[in-house]
C-alpha positions in Angstrom: 0.0 0.1 0.0 1.6 3.3 -1.1 1.5 6.5 1.1 -1.3 8.1 -0.8 -3.6 5.0 -0.4 -2.6 4.8 3.2 -3.7 8.3 3.9 -7.0 7.8 2.2 -7.6 4.8 4.3 -6.5 5.9 7.6 -6.7 9.7 7.3 -9.7 12.0 7.5 -9.7 12.7 3.9 -11.8 15.6 2.4 -15.1 14.5 0.6 -16.7 16.0 -2.4 -20.3 17.0 -2.6 -21.2 13.7 -4.3 -19.4 11.6 -1.8 -21.0 13.6 1.2 -24.4 12.9 -0.4 -23.6 9.2 -0.7 -22.4 9.2 2.9 -25.7 10.9 4.0 -27.8 8.3 2.1 -25.9 5.4 3.9 -26.6 7.2 7.2 -30.3 7.4 6.4 -30.2 3.7 5.3 -28.6 2.7 8.5 -31.2 4.7 10.6 -34.0 3.0 8.5 -32.6 -0.6 8.9 -32.2 0.1 12.5 -36.0 0.8 12.9 -36.7 -2.8 11.8 -34.3 -4.3 14.5 -35.9 -7.1 16.6 -35.4 -7.4 20.3 -35.4 -10.9 21.3 -34.5 -10.2 24.8 -33.5 -6.9 26.6 -29.8 -7.9 25.9 -30.2 -9.8 22.5 -31.0 -7.9 19.3 -31.4 -9.0 15.7 -30.3 -6.1 13.3 -29.0 -5.8 9.6 -27.4 -2.4 10.2 -24.1 -4.0 9.4 -25.0 -3.8 5.8 -25.0 0.0 5.8 -21.9 -0.1 8.0 -20.1 -2.4 5.6 -20.8 -0.1 2.7 -19.5 2.8 4.7 -16.3 1.0 5.4 -16.0 0.0 1.8 -16.4 3.6 0.5 -14.9 5.8 3.1 -12.4 3.9 5.1 -12.1 3.4 8.9 -11.9 6.9 10.3 -15.0 8.2 8.5 -16.9 5.0 9.2 -16.1 5.1 12.9 -17.0 8.8 13.3 -20.3 8.3 11.5 -21.2 5.1 13.3 -20.6 6.8 16.6 -22.8 9.8 15.5 -25.6 7.4 14.4 -25.4 5.4 17.6 -25.9 8.6 19.5 -28.8 9.8 17.3 -30.6 6.5 17.4 -30.4 6.0 21.2 -31.1 9.6 22.0 -34.1 10.2 19.6 -35.5 6.8 18.5 -35.1 4.6 21.5 -37.8 5.1 24.3 -36.1 6.3 27.5 -32.7 5.8 25.8 -29.6 7.1 27.3 -26.5 7.1 25.2 -23.5 5.4 26.9 -19.8 6.0 26.0 -19.2 2.5 27.3 -21.5 0.9 24.6 -20.0 3.3 22.1 -16.6 1.7 22.6 -17.9 -1.3 20.6 -19.2 0.9 17.9 -15.8 2.6 17.5 -14.1 -0.9 17.2 -16.8 -1.9 14.7 -16.1 1.2 12.5 -12.5 0.6 12.5 -12.8 -3.0 11.5 -15.4 -2.2 8.7 -13.2 0.5 7.2 -10.0 -1.3 7.9 -11.0 -4.5 6.2 -13.3 -3.4 3.5 -11.9 -0.3 2.1 -10.3 -0.8 -1.4 -8.3 1.4 -3.6 -9.3 1.4 -6.4 -12.8 0.8 -5.5 -13.5 -1.4 -8.5 -11.6 -4.1 -6.8 -13.6 -6.8 -5.0 -13.2 -7.4 -1.3 -11.6 -10.8 -0.9 -13.5 -13.3 1.0 -10.7 -13.9 3.5 -11.0 -10.2 4.6 -14.8 -10.4 5.0 -14.4 -13.7 7.0 -11.9 -12.2 9.5 -13.8 -8.8 9.7 -17.1 -10.6 10.4 -15.4 -13.0 13.0 -14.0 -10.0 14.8 -17.3 -8.1 14.7 -19.4 -11.1 15.9 -17.1 -12.5 18.5 -14.9 -9.7 19.8 -17.2 -6.6 19.4 -20.8 -8.1 19.7 -20.1 -11.1 21.9 -17.4 -9.8 24.3 -17.2 -6.0 24.3 -20.9 -5.3 24.0 -21.7 -8.1 26.6 -19.4 -6.5 29.0 -20.9 -3.0 28.3 -24.5 -4.4 28.8 -23.4 -5.9 32.1 -21.9 -2.6 33.2 -25.0 -0.5 32.2 -27.8 -2.8 33.4 -26.6 -5.4 35.7 -26.6 -4.3 39.6 -23.7 -6.7 40.0 -20.5 -6.7 38.1 -18.7 -10.1 38.4 -17.3 -12.8 36.2 -20.4 -15.1 37.0 -22.8 -12.4 35.8 -20.6 -11.8 32.7 -20.3 -15.5 31.9 -24.0 -16.0 32.3 -24.7 -13.1 29.9 -22.2 -14.5 27.4 -23.9 -17.9 27.6 -27.3 -16.4 26.9 -25.9 -14.4 24.0 -23.7 -17.1 22.3 -26.4 -19.0 20.4 -27.5 -15.8 18.6 -23.9 -15.0 17.6 -23.4 -18.6 16.3 -26.5 -18.6 14.3 -26.2 -15.0 12.9 -22.5 -15.3 12.0 -22.9 -17.3 8.7 -25.9 -15.0 7.8 -24.0 -11.9 8.3 -21.0 -13.3 6.5 -22.9 -14.3 3.3 -24.9 -11.1 3.2 -21.8 -8.9 3.7 -19.9 -10.7 0.8 -22.9 -10.3 -1.6 -23.4 -6.7 -0.7 -19.9 -5.5 -0.9 -19.1 -7.3 -4.1 -22.5 -6.5 -5.8 -22.2 -5.1 -9.3 -24.3 -2.0 -8.4 -21.9 -1.2 -5.4 -19.1 -1.4 -7.8 -20.7 1.0 -10.2 -21.6 3.4 -7.3 -17.9 3.3 -6.4 -16.9 4.2 -10.1 -19.5 7.0 -10.3 -18.7 8.7 -6.9 -15.0 8.1 -6.6 -13.8 8.6 -10.3 -11.7 11.7 -9.3 -10.2 9.7 -6.4 -9.1 6.9 -8.7 -7.5 9.3 -11.0 -5.6 11.0 -8.2 -4.4 7.5 -6.9 -3.3 6.5 -10.4 -1.4 9.7 -10.8 0.3 9.2 -7.2 1.2 5.6 -8.2 2.7 6.9 -11.4 4.8 9.6 -9.8 5.9 7.1 -7.1 7.0 4.6 -9.8 9.0 7.0 -11.7 10.7 8.3 -8.6 
């Protein structure tokens, strides 16, 4: 990865008007999908918000994705959840998720497909590190009157079946969405100038 691509991936790069519009659309999509989440228990939720988050990571990289996901989490909890109170503890998992989505799914040029190994590792980390471990710990701190290993392990046991069942579903859907022909076309349309800049930077670096 050359320096230009590294900055685009890990730096807070400027966005064009078209790219800002695309980001706003993905933010709206995330909020809409979130409205159809299903609460199985007070600590177990089925949601497909990861589709919008994966697309953000694919197009905008880890820093933009992380910041937008934290903002969306705040907006969703504050304005759309009854008696909701946003928690920085729970937001830590959102930060990790944004970094993972952008770190693994961002491609330069955006016409390249995301390899299935990257998707597998990313979904594994999201499922078992973020959702299973980090979020379970956050839920224990926020809602349990007792903070102990026994309480934590009991919550883990209750949440494990959902993670095991949902993991292959998220894996397949993420692969299909990220490598969809329409998504590739969107990347070509909204990031054409970025691809030209990358090609020019690569050409200059090669000559040097």
